[in-house]
Every structure is written in structure tokens, then in C-alpha cells.
C-alpha positions as MATLAB code, in Angstrom:
seq = 'XXXXXXXXXXXXXXXXXXXXXXXXXXXXXXXXXXXXXXXXXXXXXXXXXXXXXXXXXXXXXXXXXXXXXXXXXXXXXXXXXXXXXXXXXXXXXXXXXXXXXXXXXXXXXXXXXXXXXXXXXXXXX';
ca = [
     105.545   -7.974 -168.382;
     103.892  -11.382 -169.183;
     103.203  -13.574 -166.368;
     104.336  -17.320 -166.751;
     102.088  -20.160 -165.722;
     103.520  -22.709 -163.321;
     102.142  -25.958 -162.018;
     102.266  -26.181 -158.071;
     101.387  -29.682 -156.784;
      98.016  -29.729 -155.057;
      98.557  -31.911 -152.055;
      96.626  -31.894 -148.857;
      98.104  -32.625 -145.451;
      96.716  -36.170 -145.707;
      98.522  -36.584 -149.173;
      95.427  -36.658 -151.457;
      96.115  -34.854 -154.587;
      93.885  -31.960 -155.489;
      92.604  -31.304 -151.844;
      94.484  -28.130 -150.970;
      96.842  -25.618 -152.400;
      99.015  -23.164 -150.514;
     101.698  -20.797 -151.569;
     103.420  -17.283 -150.653;
     105.000  -14.500 -152.239;
     108.894  -14.276 -152.622;
     108.761  -11.662 -149.972;
     107.100  -13.996 -147.478;
     104.537  -11.347 -146.711;
     101.519  -12.744 -148.500;
     100.452  -16.401 -147.668;
      97.548  -18.009 -149.501;
      95.479  -21.088 -149.074;
      92.592  -22.881 -150.692;
      90.796  -26.085 -149.724;
      88.679  -28.189 -151.900;
      85.983  -25.622 -152.418;
      85.906  -22.538 -154.905;
      87.506  -20.133 -152.626;
      90.923  -18.584 -151.758;
      92.242  -16.888 -148.783;
      95.340  -14.854 -148.232;
      96.994  -13.302 -145.264;
      99.206  -10.166 -145.214;
     101.714  -10.446 -142.485;
     102.465   -6.723 -142.548;
      98.703   -5.836 -142.135;
      97.697   -6.499 -138.490;
      94.541   -6.615 -136.492;
      93.480   -7.147 -132.969;
      91.705  -10.272 -132.407;
      90.315  -12.383 -129.410;
      91.751  -11.363 -126.090;
      93.760   -8.502 -127.754;
      96.073  -10.775 -129.570;
      97.707   -9.425 -132.724;
      96.857  -11.483 -135.987;
      97.393  -10.885 -139.577;
      94.450   -9.575 -141.746;
      93.011  -11.838 -144.292;
      91.314  -11.428 -147.641;
      89.093  -13.996 -149.254;
      86.847  -14.591 -152.252;
      84.464  -17.429 -151.928;
      82.717  -18.705 -154.849;
      81.362  -15.945 -157.042;
      80.715  -13.578 -153.985;
      82.325  -10.281 -153.278;
      85.826  -10.472 -151.741;
      86.189   -9.605 -148.026;
      88.822   -8.498 -145.502;
      88.637   -9.797 -141.986;
      90.661  -10.841 -138.754;
      90.457  -14.501 -138.579;
      92.670  -15.189 -135.656;
      94.680  -17.849 -137.590;
      96.977  -18.378 -140.377;
      97.928  -20.964 -143.038;
     101.482  -20.386 -144.201;
     102.182  -21.487 -147.713;
     105.194  -23.465 -148.336;
     105.629  -23.081 -152.049;
     106.858  -19.622 -153.535;
     104.875  -18.120 -156.440;
     107.740  -16.280 -157.976;
     107.403  -12.710 -159.335;
     106.089  -12.825 -162.755;
     104.407  -16.274 -162.330;
     100.653  -17.031 -162.180;
      98.724  -19.923 -160.735;
      95.126  -20.770 -161.807;
      93.089  -23.236 -159.486;
      89.366  -23.829 -158.870;
      88.357  -20.716 -160.820;
      90.933  -18.272 -159.312;
      93.913  -16.937 -160.911;
      96.534  -15.390 -158.701;
      99.450  -13.380 -160.299;
     102.650  -12.525 -158.315;
     104.414   -9.307 -159.354;
     107.026   -7.190 -157.521;
     104.354   -4.841 -156.850;
     102.071   -7.359 -155.029;
      99.786  -10.367 -155.597;
      96.560  -10.172 -157.393;
      93.914  -12.945 -157.156;
      90.892  -12.951 -159.398;
      87.867  -15.077 -159.889;
      87.817  -15.847 -163.579;
      84.057  -16.036 -163.721;
      83.354  -12.615 -162.204;
      86.496  -10.641 -162.336;
      86.259   -9.898 -158.719;
      89.356  -10.267 -156.290;
      91.967   -8.478 -154.395;
      95.391   -6.775 -154.729;
      97.649   -7.385 -151.694;
     101.081   -5.846 -151.015;
     102.979   -4.596 -148.138;
     102.155   -0.844 -148.778;
      98.259   -1.382 -149.781;
      95.617   -3.807 -150.118;
      92.559   -3.426 -152.389;
      89.340   -5.274 -153.109;
      87.764   -5.101 -156.540;
];
């Protein structure tokens, strides 16, 4: 299946265009955020970890610049308000994210590094 490109307005909390982008998958399980730098961070609500004081958080996957993607337990979450529908893709700041019924794939276009996230599995490549 071919992914369709869409335009999602890039608007920060302060209203400045291009400052931040956030989105989520139609299942509401994966939420992603990117600020003005060349990085993207996504949280998988069904993949939980123990954080500070024993609290339960969602694991997060991130790729920063051209570095290797990582998984960590950040102790926070930014919920995406816009839905990246199945079959659609979004390219921003050197990262391309594709939403499919099987999960979300985000890849740095310069390196081919990224991650795949779904309820059933998560993988860094």
C-alpha cells in the first residue's frame, strides 16, 4: 500500500508556526512530538515502565539528529492532538513517519535509522 503525504500544521503552544509538531496514531496508542530541533520522540501508551517513586509511565522512543534511536522511561508524555491516519505519512525536520494498521514507523531520511512502534512490538533499526 502506498502512503499518502499530508500536511499537518506546525504550531507551537505559543502560536509560532514551525516551532513544534505533535500527532498520534488512530488507535491513540502512539503519541509523537518534535520541537524545533532535528529530533522526534514517541510514547507507546501500552508499553509501560516504572519511573521515579515507582510511578508507571509510558516508554518513549527517540531519534535525535543522525544518532542511533533509543528507548527510555522519561516520566512524562506529550499527547498528540492531530491524527496521522493509517496509510498517511508526515515528513518534518529530516524525519519521515508512516502510519499503518500494523504500526508507526519513523525514519531519519539522512541515515535510514529509526523505530517501529505498535501495541504488540517495538523495534529500533
